[in-house]
C-alpha positions as CSV (number, residue, x, y, z in Angstrom):
1,M,111.3,94.5,123.3
2,S,109.9,96.2,126.3
3,N,111.2,96.4,129.8
4,N,108.5,96.7,132.5
5,N,110.9,98.1,135.0
6,K,110.4,101.8,134.5
7,H,113.2,103.3,136.7
8,I,114.9,105.3,134.0
9,A,113.2,108.5,132.8
10,S,113.0,109.0,129.1
11,H,115.5,111.6,127.9
12,W,118.0,112.4,125.1
13,E,121.4,114.0,124.8
14,H,124.1,114.8,122.2
15,F,127.7,113.5,122.4
16,A,130.7,114.9,120.7
17,H,132.0,113.3,117.5
18,E,134.4,115.3,115.4
19,A,132.5,117.3,112.7
20,D,129.3,115.2,112.9
21,M,126.8,114.9,115.8
22,G,126.2,112.0,118.1
23,I,122.7,111.5,119.3
24,R,121.6,109.3,122.1
25,G,118.1,108.5,123.4
26,F,117.2,106.9,126.7
27,G,113.9,105.3,127.7
28,P,112.4,102.6,129.9
29,T,111.6,100.7,126.7
30,C,113.4,100.3,123.4
31,A,110.6,102.2,121.6
32,E,110.9,105.1,124.0
33,A,114.7,105.3,123.5
34,F,114.0,105.5,119.7
35,E,111.5,108.3,120.3
36,Q,114.1,110.2,122.4
37,A,116.8,109.6,119.7
38,A,114.5,111.2,117.2
39,L,114.0,114.2,119.5
40,A,117.8,114.5,119.8
41,L,117.9,114.5,116.0
42,S,115.3,117.2,115.7
43,S,117.0,119.3,118.3
44,I,120.2,119.4,116.2
45,V,118.2,121.5,113.7
46,S,116.1,123.7,115.9
47,S,114.8,124.3,119.4
48,L,112.1,121.7,120.1
49,A,110.0,124.3,121.9
50,S,109.7,126.3,118.6
51,I,108.3,123.4,116.6
52,R,104.5,123.0,116.7
53,P,103.2,119.4,116.4
54,E,100.5,120.4,113.9
55,H,100.7,117.6,111.3
56,K,101.2,113.9,111.7
57,I,103.3,111.8,109.4
58,T,103.3,108.0,109.6
59,I,106.6,106.2,109.2
60,A,107.2,102.4,108.9
61,C,110.6,100.6,108.8
62,T,111.8,97.1,108.7
63,A,115.4,95.9,109.4
64,P,117.1,92.6,110.3
65,N,118.1,93.9,113.8
66,V,117.4,96.6,116.2
67,E,120.5,98.6,115.5
68,L,119.8,98.8,111.8
69,L,116.2,99.6,112.6
70,L,117.4,102.7,114.5
71,V,119.4,103.9,111.5
72,D,116.4,103.3,109.2
73,W,114.0,105.1,111.6
74,L,116.3,108.2,111.8
75,N,117.0,108.2,108.1
76,A,113.2,108.0,107.4
77,I,112.8,111.1,109.6
78,I,115.6,112.9,107.8
79,F,113.9,112.0,104.5
80,E,110.6,113.4,105.7
81,M,112.2,116.6,107.0
82,S,113.9,117.1,103.6
83,T,111.1,116.2,101.2
84,R,108.3,117.8,103.2
85,H,110.4,120.8,104.4
86,M,109.2,120.0,107.9
87,L,110.5,119.8,111.4
88,F,109.2,117.4,114.1
89,S,108.8,117.8,117.9
90,R,106.9,114.7,118.9
91,Y,107.4,111.1,118.1
92,E,105.6,107.8,118.8
93,V,107.2,104.4,118.1
94,Q,106.0,100.8,118.3
95,I,108.5,98.0,117.7
96,D,107.5,94.4,117.0
97,N,110.6,92.3,116.3
98,E,112.2,93.8,113.1
99,K,109.3,96.1,112.3
100,L,108.8,99.7,113.5
101,T,105.6,101.6,113.1
102,G,106.0,105.2,114.1
103,A,104.5,108.7,113.8
104,A,106.1,112.2,113.8
105,W,104.2,115.4,114.5
106,G,105.6,118.7,113.3
107,E,105.2,121.7,111.0
108,T,106.6,123.3,107.9
109,V,109.9,125.0,108.4
110,K,109.5,128.7,109.3
111,M,112.9,130.3,108.9
112,E,112.2,133.2,111.2
113,R,110.9,131.1,114.1
114,H,112.9,127.9,113.7
115,S,116.3,129.3,112.6
116,P,117.6,125.9,111.4
117,A,121.2,125.4,112.5
118,V,122.1,122.5,110.3
119,E,120.5,120.0,107.8
120,P,121.1,116.4,108.8
121,K,122.2,114.3,105.9
122,G,121.9,110.9,107.3
123,A,122.2,108.6,110.3
124,T,125.4,106.5,110.2
125,Y,126.7,103.2,111.6
126,T,129.3,105.1,113.6
127,S,128.9,104.5,117.3
128,L,125.7,102.6,116.5
129,S,124.3,100.9,119.5
130,V,120.9,99.9,120.9
131,H,121.1,98.1,124.2
132,Q,119.6,97.7,127.7
133,K,121.4,99.6,130.4
134,N,120.4,99.5,134.1
135,A,116.6,99.8,134.1
136,G,116.2,101.0,130.6
137,W,117.3,101.3,127.0
138,V,119.9,103.4,125.1
139,A,119.7,104.0,121.3
140,Q,122.6,106.0,119.7
141,C,124.4,106.7,116.6
142,V,126.3,109.5,114.8
143,V,124.4,111.8,112.3
144,D,126.2,113.3,109.3
145,V,125.4,117.0,109.3
């Protein structure tokens, strides 16, 4: 699932979607687009610069296709945020067919420093898409907040 042509720079963005929030990750590989989508998810909650990557959490997902794998990945991150009371500012992803192995680095929420804006409830199938575009990949969906 990689593309050796590295013309696109990895980055993320939000896109408008009624009361929810659309997130979109871009990268030269599918895995890097997933990493960027996760950063977009984290940035909905707090400024990425305020989150220290102090603790590593390992995440594994399996899904029948790459789109569902994105939803599972983001929902696994949301689960870890909720149950561990953590925010994450660094991600690493490896994708092998229908299997994702990833890691998230972050810290326990500190209300005074992080000032969480919203609590993501879940990644949805709305506007779900993972595809190659130009010299890279795009991974996107809408997150229920």
